[in-house]
FISE-889350 format. One record per residue (C-alpha): x, y, z. Coordinates in pm, 1 decimal. Layout:
          x          y          z
          X          Y          Z
...
// end
This chain:
          x          y          z
     3792.9     1239.4    16176.2
     3639.3     1580.6    16335.2
     3765.2     1802.0    16610.1
     3566.7     1839.2    16922.3
     3493.6     2183.7    16765.9
     3365.7     2027.6    16417.6
     3654.6     2084.1    16222.3
     3742.1     1850.2    15970.2
     4104.5     1766.1    15901.6
     4184.7     1619.2    15588.3
     4425.3     1267.2    15557.4
     4755.5     1473.8    15491.5
     4688.1     1683.8    15773.1
     4679.8     1431.7    16026.3
     5032.2     1335.6    16043.3
     5196.7     1002.9    16192.5
     4903.3      814.2    16353.2
     4965.6      760.6    16717.1
     4909.4      352.9    16670.7
     5184.9      389.5    16438.5
     5433.5      586.9    16671.1
     5703.1      433.9    16859.6
     5733.3      549.4    17201.0
     6004.4      507.0    17421.6
     5901.6      533.4    17794.7
     6135.9      550.2    18052.8
     6237.1      659.0    18402.4
     6603.2      744.3    18564.0
     6657.2      701.9    18902.7
     6934.6      951.5    19021.8
     7153.9     1079.7    19346.1
     6986.1     1402.4    19357.3
     6805.3     1674.6    19193.9
     7024.2     1851.0    18990.5
     7161.1     1758.8    18615.7
     7548.1     1659.6    18565.7
     7704.6     1411.8    18441.4
     7775.8     1189.7    18722.6
     7448.9     1178.1    18865.6
     7255.0      899.0    18721.2
     7231.6      566.4    18873.3
     7005.1      364.1    18688.5
     6776.0      391.7    18338.4
     6509.1      159.6    18290.8
     6303.1      203.1    17989.2
     6008.6       40.7    17797.6
     5939.8       74.8    17416.4
     5602.6       41.8    17258.4
     5395.4       83.7    16954.4
     5015.3       31.6    16872.5
     5005.5      -75.5    17231.7
     5266.9     -375.2    17184.6
     5580.4     -420.6    17429.3
     5866.8     -442.8    17159.1
     6167.7     -460.0    17418.1
     6288.6     -334.6    17747.0
     6667.5     -157.6    17855.1
     6743.1     -176.3    18240.7
     7089.9     -134.3    18402.7
     7201.6       29.5    18677.1
     7484.2      302.4    18682.7
     7803.3      394.7    18862.5
     7806.4      743.5    18913.2
     8132.8      764.4    19064.9
     8029.6      854.9    19384.5
     7849.4      751.4    19712.7
     7497.3      732.2    19693.4
     7333.9      996.5    19945.5
     7128.0      837.2    20277.5
     6858.6     1007.6    20149.1
     6806.7      828.0    19823.8
     6936.0      537.7    19919.9
     6578.2      538.7    20142.3
     6371.3      620.4    19855.0
     6517.5      382.1    19590.9
     6723.7      102.9    19820.1
     6977.1      157.3    19543.7
     7299.9      169.0    19778.7
     7660.6      230.1    19679.9
     7765.5     -111.3    19735.5
     7461.7     -224.8    19416.8
     7691.3       32.4    19177.9
     8036.9      -70.0    19257.9
     8008.9     -334.1    18966.0
     7752.5     -146.2    18738.9
     7929.7       18.1    18420.0
     7976.1      413.0    18409.3
     7744.1      639.8    18223.3
     7975.2      698.3    17894.9
     7959.9      308.3    17859.0
     7570.4      348.3    17946.3
     7465.1      604.9    17733.6
     7533.2      493.4    17347.0
     7333.1      185.6    17388.4
     7040.0      406.0    17536.6
     7079.5      643.0    17274.7
     7076.9      342.6    17012.4
     6826.1      228.6    17154.7
     6581.5      538.2    17175.5
     6717.6      626.0    16842.4
     6365.9      732.0    16582.0
     6145.0      766.8    16927.6
     5946.5      948.8    17108.4
     6054.4      983.6    17450.6
     5805.1      982.1    17722.1
     5877.8     1037.2    18127.6
     5673.3     1104.4    18400.3
     5764.7     1475.0    18444.2
     5996.1     1445.7    18132.5
     6192.4     1773.5    18171.2
     6369.9     1610.8    18527.6
     6504.5     1285.8    18310.3
     6584.9     1463.2    18009.4
     6775.2     1727.6    18125.0
     6987.7     1474.8    18329.9
     7053.2     1288.2    17962.9
     7133.0     1592.9    17797.5
     7395.2     1669.5    18066.1
     7522.4     1323.4    18014.0
     7594.2     1369.2    17641.7
     7725.6     1749.1    17723.7
     7980.3     1570.6    17892.1
     8061.2     1233.7    17691.2
     8043.9     1453.6    17366.5
     7749.3     1266.3    17259.2
     7488.1     1507.6    17044.4
     7147.1     1487.9    17175.8
     6909.8     1377.5    16889.2
     6628.9     1685.2    16981.2
     6374.1     1404.8    16960.7
     6000.4     1464.7    17061.0
     5935.3     1451.4    17421.0
     5547.9     1354.8    17582.0
     5569.4     1413.7    17919.9
     5303.4     1238.6    18135.3
     5241.7     1499.8    18431.6
     5167.5     1741.9    18155.6
     4930.3     1564.8    17953.6
     4767.3     1396.3    18288.2
     4702.8     1767.0    18360.6
     4589.7     1885.4    18036.0
     4325.4     1554.0    18025.0
     4231.4     1510.4    18404.5
     4068.1     1733.8    18645.2
     4109.9     1727.6    19012.3
     3850.9     1602.4    19059.7
     3973.7     1273.5    18850.9
     4273.2     1274.1    19044.9
     4372.2     1499.0    19359.1
     4737.9     1419.0    19271.8
     4914.2     1356.1    18942.9
     5227.3     1155.1    19096.3
     5261.1      831.2    18875.7
     5188.0      624.3    19220.2
     4843.6      827.5    19212.0
     4769.8      800.8    18856.0
     4908.0      439.5    18863.9
     4650.5      326.8    19085.1
     4319.2      611.7    18922.2
     4403.9      358.2    18591.1
     4430.5       25.1    18701.2
     4801.0      -54.6    18638.7
     4893.6     -393.9    18666.5
     5263.8     -264.5    18791.8
     5293.3      -83.3    19107.3
     5579.5      193.1    19094.6
     5817.9      171.1    19370.2
     6116.4      430.6    19290.3
     6287.7      170.1    19076.6
     6349.3      272.4    18698.5
     6211.0      -51.7    18483.5
     5911.8      -89.1    18721.2
     5840.0      284.1    18669.0
     5898.8      316.0    18324.9
     5660.6       24.9    18298.2
     5374.8      193.4    18507.7
     5425.8      479.6    18314.9
     5336.4      263.8    17970.8
     4988.0      233.7    18132.0
     4928.7      551.8    18240.3
     5039.5      698.3    17861.6
     4795.3      420.9    17693.5
     4514.0      558.4    17956.2
     4577.0      892.0    17822.3
     4632.4      853.0    17487.9
     4260.3      676.3    17471.8
     4122.0      974.6    17643.6
     4283.4     1216.0    17394.0
     4157.8     1022.9    17110.3
     3800.3     1125.1    17227.4
     3909.9     1469.9    17206.9
     4010.4     1411.3    16808.8
     4356.3     1380.0    16926.6
     4483.0     1093.0    16660.3
     4823.5     1168.3    16548.4
     5176.5     1265.4    16675.6
     5162.0     1598.3    16564.6
     4800.6     1646.6    16718.7
     4930.6     1526.5    17019.6
     5249.1     1756.9    17060.4
     5037.6     2019.1    17014.7
     4763.5     1925.6    17241.5
     4977.3     1964.1    17510.7
     5011.9     2312.4    17533.7
     4683.5     2503.3    17643.1
     4465.0     2603.0    17334.2
     4139.1     2799.8    17314.3
     3844.4     2682.1    17091.2
     3858.8     2990.2    16936.7
     4217.5     2963.9    16819.7
     4147.9     2585.6    16713.2
     3880.9     2679.7    16497.5
     4079.5     2924.9    16314.0
     4293.8     2634.2    16181.6
     4101.6     2625.9    15859.4
     4275.9     2922.0    15756.5
     4575.9     2724.3    15657.1
     4377.5     2463.0    15462.0
     4395.0     2603.5    15127.9
     4758.3     2683.3    15162.5
     5006.6     2464.5    14944.4
     5270.4     2271.8    15133.6
     5534.9     2429.8    14945.1
     5815.7     2714.4    15088.8
     5699.3     3015.4    15070.3
     5551.4     3348.4    15263.2
     5245.2     3355.6    15418.0
     5064.1     3708.8    15549.1
     4803.3     3682.8    15853.6
     4554.2     3957.0    15742.6
     4302.4     4156.1    16016.8
     3968.1     4300.8    16010.2
     4053.7     4585.3    15811.3
     4285.3     4384.9    15542.8
     4554.4     4503.5    15718.5
     4852.6     4274.1    15736.2
     4931.9     4173.1    16127.7
     5217.6     3962.3    16021.6
     5476.5     3825.9    15756.5
     5657.7     3489.7    15800.9
     5825.4     3304.5    15597.0
     5778.9     2865.7    15580.8
     5959.6     2564.3    15410.2
     5604.7     2426.4    15412.0
     5370.3     2719.6    15420.5
     5006.2     2478.5    15516.4
     5201.2     2289.4    15803.7
     5397.0     2588.3    15947.6
     5045.7     2838.4    15959.7
     4849.8     2562.7    16117.9
     5101.5     2573.4    16387.8
     4990.7     2906.0    16481.5
     4669.0     2744.5    16590.2
     4766.6     2485.1    16765.8
     4955.8     2477.3    17122.0
     5303.9     2489.0    16955.5
     5258.7     2864.5    16970.4
     5295.7     2998.8    17305.0
     5399.2     3406.2    17264.2
     5148.7     3613.1    17356.0
     5171.8     3861.6    17139.7
     5145.6     3607.3    16843.7
     4830.8     3434.5    17003.6
     4693.2     3785.1    17010.8
     4737.5     3825.8    16638.1
     4583.0     3506.2    16618.6
     4271.8     3615.7    16739.3
     4249.5     3917.6    16551.7
     4331.0     3762.7    16206.8
     4074.8     3724.8    15967.6
     4229.9     3519.6    15658.7
     4605.7     3402.1    15588.7
     4730.2     3464.6    15235.7
     5045.4     3273.0    15114.4
     5288.7     3361.7    14817.8
     5470.7     3048.8    14718.3
     5842.4     3061.5    14604.5
     6085.8     2874.4    14427.4
     6284.1     2814.3    14739.0
     6411.5     2953.0    15088.4
     6611.4     3244.0    14935.3
     6339.6     3388.7    14755.1
     6076.7     3329.2    15046.5
     6393.1     3519.2    15284.3
     6355.1     3835.0    15023.8
     6011.9     3837.8    14952.1
     5948.7     3853.4    15360.2
     6177.6     4130.6    15368.4
     6037.4     4314.7    15110.7
     5682.4     4278.5    15258.9
     5811.3     4386.1    15621.5
     5930.4     4744.4    15465.5
     5599.7     4735.0    15216.6
     5378.0     4690.7    15531.3
     5553.9     4745.5    15868.1
     5314.4     4475.1    16052.5
     5245.6     4557.7    16412.5
     5324.3     4217.5    16510.1
     5701.3     4168.5    16343.9
     5934.4     4274.8    16577.9
     6171.1     4280.9    16261.8
     5932.8     4556.3    16078.6
     5973.8     4802.0    16369.7
     6304.3     4942.9    16211.9
     6353.3     4880.2    15847.7
     6599.1     5087.6    15813.2
     6793.9     4973.6    16094.8
     7149.1     4987.1    15909.6
     7396.2     5262.6    16010.7
     7690.0     5424.4    15722.7
     7971.6     5625.9    15815.5
     7975.3     5949.1    15554.1
     8233.5     6235.4    15549.4
     8071.1     6580.8    15589.9
     8074.2     6806.5    15350.4
     8296.8     7068.0    15446.0
     8604.0     7226.5    15402.6
     8783.2     7020.9    15642.2
     8538.4     6662.4    15635.2
     8481.2     6428.8    15979.4
     8326.8     6130.5    15985.2
     7928.8     6125.7    16054.4
     7725.8     5832.2    16171.3
     7421.3     5820.0    15993.6
     7102.5     5629.4    15856.3
     7096.4     5696.0    15509.5
     7422.2     5608.1    15356.9
     7548.3     5840.0    14968.8
     7786.2     5756.0    14725.2
     8140.3     5710.3    14912.7
     8031.8     5608.2    15285.5
     8106.5     5275.3    15469.1
     7879.2     5044.1    15583.8
     7620.4     4880.0    15651.7
     7651.8     4821.5    16073.4
     7403.4     4679.4    16241.4
     7434.0     4879.2    16532.0
     7482.5     5295.4    16574.2
     7759.2     5212.9    16879.8
     7991.3     4959.0    16582.8
     7936.2     5225.3    16346.7
     8090.4     5483.9    16648.4
     8367.3     5195.3    16710.8
     8501.6     5185.8    16380.1
     8464.2     5580.5    16267.2
     8650.5     5669.0    16567.5
     8914.3     5424.9    16469.7
     8906.8     5545.5    16136.2
     8999.4     5918.9    16270.4
     9232.7     5846.7    16467.4
     9444.5     5601.2    16198.3
     9437.9     5893.7    15980.2
     9468.4     6217.4    16203.0
     9072.6     6360.4    16095.5
     8939.8     6577.8    16333.5
     8620.0     6447.9    16590.7
     8518.5     6768.2    16678.5
     8189.0     6846.5    16518.5
     8197.6     7260.6    16487.1
     8219.8     7375.3    16152.8
     8575.7     7571.0    16059.7
     8593.4     7763.9    15737.4
     8875.7     7747.8    15492.4
     9002.3     8080.9    15514.9
     8941.1     8229.8    15851.5
     9002.2     7934.5    16102.0
     8940.4     8054.9    16472.1
     8954.6     7876.8    16790.3
     9161.6     7682.4    17059.5
     9286.4     7371.8    17018.0
     9182.0     7096.2    17173.2
     9320.1     6829.9    17396.3
     9335.8     6590.4    17105.9
     9607.8     6847.9    16946.0
     9808.2     6856.5    17258.5
     9852.8     6500.4    17265.0
     9923.7     6460.3    16860.0
     9614.3     6306.5    16771.3
     9432.1     6607.8    16573.5
     9605.0     6876.9    16345.3
     9413.2     7131.8    16492.8
     9296.1     7301.1    16168.4
     9024.6     7513.4    16387.7
     9352.9     7712.6    16523.3
     9500.4     7745.8    16194.3
     9769.8     7468.3    16253.9
     9650.5     7326.4    15939.4
     9567.8     7404.6    15627.7
     9307.1     7273.1    15391.2
     9604.3     7106.1    15157.9
     9763.5     6970.1    15485.9
     9450.6     6854.9    15583.8
     9327.0     6676.0    15227.6
     9564.0     6375.5    15192.1
     9372.9     6197.0    15534.5
     9045.6     6296.8    15370.1
     9196.3     6116.7    15048.4
     9293.8     5795.5    15246.3
     8968.7     5753.1    15348.8
     8828.6     5759.6    15032.8
     9079.8     5534.5    14890.1
     8986.4     5234.7    15139.4
     8660.0     5237.5    15117.1
     8650.3     5287.2    14687.7
     8901.8     4975.9    14752.4
     9208.6     5144.3    14640.7
     9447.3     5156.3    14920.1
     9487.3     5072.4    15233.0
     9699.7     5350.0    15471.1
     9457.7     5403.4    15703.5
     9484.3     4996.2    15821.5
     9851.4     4999.2    15823.1
     9862.0     5356.4    15989.6
     9639.0     5176.9    16275.3
     9841.7     4847.5    16275.2
    10177.5     5059.6    16369.1
     9983.6     5237.8    16616.7
     9872.3     4924.4    16794.3
    10273.4     4805.0    16741.8
    10370.0     5110.1    16932.8
    10142.0     5117.4    17213.5
    10237.7     4706.9    17300.8
    10605.3     4818.6    17214.9
    10568.7     5059.7    17494.6
    10401.8     4785.9    17707.1
    10050.5     4990.3    17695.4
     9877.4     4675.3    17704.2
     9527.9     4821.6    17813.5
     9556.5     5080.3    17514.1
     9675.8     4868.1    17299.5
     9391.7     4579.5    17398.4
     9116.7     4839.6    17294.7
     9299.1     4991.9    16997.0
     9303.8     4603.4    16905.6
     8943.5     4529.4    16914.1
     8874.4     4901.6    16717.8
     9044.0     4767.5    16415.3
     8933.1     4453.7    16440.7
     8575.9     4639.8    16407.5
     8722.0     4890.2    16141.1
     8832.2     4576.3    15942.1
     8570.0     4345.1    15914.7
     8343.6     4641.0    15799.2
     8596.5     4725.2    15527.2
     8567.1     4403.5    15436.5
     8194.6     4356.3    15403.7
     8138.2     4687.9    15281.9
     8367.8     4570.8    14944.1
     8202.0     4272.7    14900.3
     7861.3     4426.4    14891.1
     7936.4     4689.2    14709.4
     8117.5     4443.4    14430.8
     7785.2     4247.2    14417.3
     7589.3     4581.9    14373.4
     7797.3     4669.3    14103.6
     7704.8     4360.2    13901.5
     7453.9     4420.5    13626.7
     7340.8     4085.8    13649.4
     7458.3     3771.2    13821.3
     7265.4     3420.4    13785.8
     7372.7     3159.0    14073.2
     7257.0     2821.6    14136.5
     7300.7     2625.7    14455.2
     7201.2     2237.1    14484.8
     6870.6     2171.2    14605.7
     6965.6     1780.2    14752.2
     6804.6     1598.4    14545.9
     7012.4     1633.6    14222.8
     6856.3     1928.6    14096.1
     6894.9     2370.0    14136.1
     6798.1     2615.1    14278.5
     6828.6     2964.2    14054.0
     6871.7     3294.7    14123.2
     6905.9     3589.0    13938.5
     7045.8     3918.6    14121.2
     7081.4     4260.7    13922.3
     7242.0     4515.7    14158.6
     7244.0     4364.3    14472.4
     6876.8     4224.0    14410.2
     6693.4     3971.0    14378.0
     6551.7     3970.9    14021.4
     6431.5     3640.1    13957.0
     6397.2     3281.1    14106.5
     6333.7     2951.9    14001.6
     6428.9     2591.3    14007.5
     6529.3     2311.3    13773.5
     6429.5     1976.0    13922.8
     6620.0     1661.1    13863.0
     6641.1     1544.7    13525.2
     6494.3     1878.8    13368.7
     6804.7     2059.9    13118.1
     6876.6     2362.4    13358.4
     7015.6     2597.3    13099.3
     6660.6     2648.7    12931.0
     6520.3     2722.4    13284.8
     6811.8     2965.1    13334.0
     6729.5     3130.5    13019.8
     6346.7     3190.5    13093.5
     6482.4     3330.7    13452.3
     6686.6     3567.1    13322.1
     6411.4     3659.3    13016.0
     6135.5     3726.9    13235.7
     6376.9     3890.2    13566.8
     6259.9     4251.5    13700.6
     6436.5     4562.2    13533.6
     6672.7     4693.6    13807.9
     6822.8     5023.1    13753.9
     7127.8     5093.6    13983.6
     7040.9     5434.5    14280.1
     7281.6     5634.5    14460.0
     7499.2     5511.8    14695.8
     7740.0     5269.0    14790.5
     7490.1     4969.6    14696.5
     7357.8     5108.7    14399.5
     7001.5     5148.4    14616.5
     6980.7     4809.2    14714.9
     6859.8     4768.0    15036.9
     7172.6     4633.1    15263.7
     6951.8     4360.6    15427.5
     6891.5     4226.6    15078.1
     7212.7     4254.9    14939.0
     7393.7     4092.1    15264.8
     7113.4     3798.0    15229.7
     7247.2     3706.7    14887.3
     7600.4     3722.3    14965.4
     7561.7     3492.9    15248.3
     7379.1     3229.0    14963.1
     7615.8     3323.7    14729.9
     7890.6     3232.1    14930.6
     7764.9     2873.5    15077.6
     7898.2     2550.0    14956.2
     7828.6     2419.2    14678.2
     7692.3     2725.1    14500.7
     7798.3     2770.0    14118.1
     7842.1     3085.7    13868.3
     7670.8     3039.6    13618.1
     7696.6     3348.4    13384.8
     7750.2     3698.9    13486.9
     7721.3     4026.6    13319.9
     8029.1     4242.9    13398.2
     8113.8     4606.3    13281.2
     8465.5     4462.8    13299.4
     8550.4     4824.6    13063.4
     8426.1     5013.0    13353.2
     8500.4     5097.8    13657.8
     8307.7     5007.5    13909.1
     8182.5     5288.6    14094.5
     8295.0     5299.8    14410.2
     8307.0     4915.8    14431.5
     8648.5     4862.8    14488.0
     8758.5     4452.6    14432.3
     8493.5     4335.9    14244.7
     8654.9     4162.0    13987.6
     8877.8     3947.7    14252.6
     8545.5     3890.7    14433.5
     8375.0     3705.9    14126.2
     8686.5     3457.3    14126.2
     8596.0     3393.6    14463.2
     8270.4     3319.1    14418.8
     8298.4     3029.0    14165.0
     8449.5     2971.2    13807.6
     8105.1     2890.0    13533.9
     8055.5     2547.3    13501.8
     7838.1     2328.3    13315.6
     7519.1     2223.3    13536.3
     7468.5     1930.2    13329.5
     7765.6     1790.8    13380.9
     7797.6     1888.0    13746.7
     7407.1     1781.2    13825.2
// end
């Protein structure tokens, strides 16, 4: 089978043939135009597959409110007719069961599905997120204004010779929509649309040039990995991840991609490279590294590769807290924004009495006038000589101990200040201080966890793959050093041995994360703390204190204990 532009499709690209697709064509009558939990007055639906009607669903619905006169005039449904009808909370489960597993079809589908979604939300039913086809949208793609000046259901039913005339009653309108759908599917079949996936891709507008490029995905495997769009000069335009490389990249050459910038990128692309990965975690990490290496112009994330912020103590006689981009040993972070980092720094300075002014103060000849904070008792005024280096140093040590995990004095002090404000009924100040303290506590907790992971020379963990197999990650100093899988029936420990033997050598670097990128370590930490992840083995320097790492021994105990993967699998 070929598309209209001559591109040949393989059998594995065809997807679900339309003749094997089950459609539930439905229509609603409502009390008005605004979706709500009580707006439906009638549901009619027809289930079809391969041109054959499999079943019908029809019922009136009591909306619990009078029917507006204009709606009565349009549909003929009166309040008296709905007196004994069931409420939507009784009808909805039956309709969802009738439509389960099928593609929903409606004329002006956004309107009808919005009422069903609103009813599901109000009555506690999960919206199943089915594929949806709108026959109005499909007609606009298939027909011209010369074919049909109007795309109303009555006009299309007459154009295609439907034996059912729409009459603003749900079941009759659904039956008429079935005939319109089949006629439109015959038309799209003539341009090469033969599967459900192609139909959904066909609905948005796609340029011929965009569709011709779909062959650029033919060589990619149906495996998880990373893909790179390359431009005329072999430059990397865009980097992304996928659980199925071929399927995901093909979507860029169809109508399912509606972002203007990405369409522009596809128009420039000359080829697509794929990097197959063992599992999704490896794909995430490889994407992150490729973004940092190439900074592709069409990836928003690549615009700011060093997006983390850190809190550091300045190197002077009377240190203060500074928010910076590049961390050093003893830094607190990372923070996702400069604003959040400043909030945490202010909370930390307030709890310890550390100065917040930016002037440099000499240890021997301080000169200056005390600021307002000194008058309020929130600063010891070293600038005016009221505080010596020896008197100032305990505040600095308290911060160092907090960041390293050896003490919590700043948090204890902040909590006392909060209690004092609340006790004095300064509730607005107490609420503000509470929020600042929450930011600080979360930052300290995250910093300890990340630095703890980065301190570990080697950690091997396994996550179940959902089919009684295992996905492995070898992590060294907060970086992914190796990744692999042991599918069901494959002995896992020999795979682990091979992964460790071939893993990347990672030398610890400077900073609180031993040189590891903060975002990569964060991704690994989230993966390690997922339910079901098991610690296979670790190489921890039990005899050596972790430089700036804090409670990494306790963190390891939280992650897991070593188990036999053969028994667990």
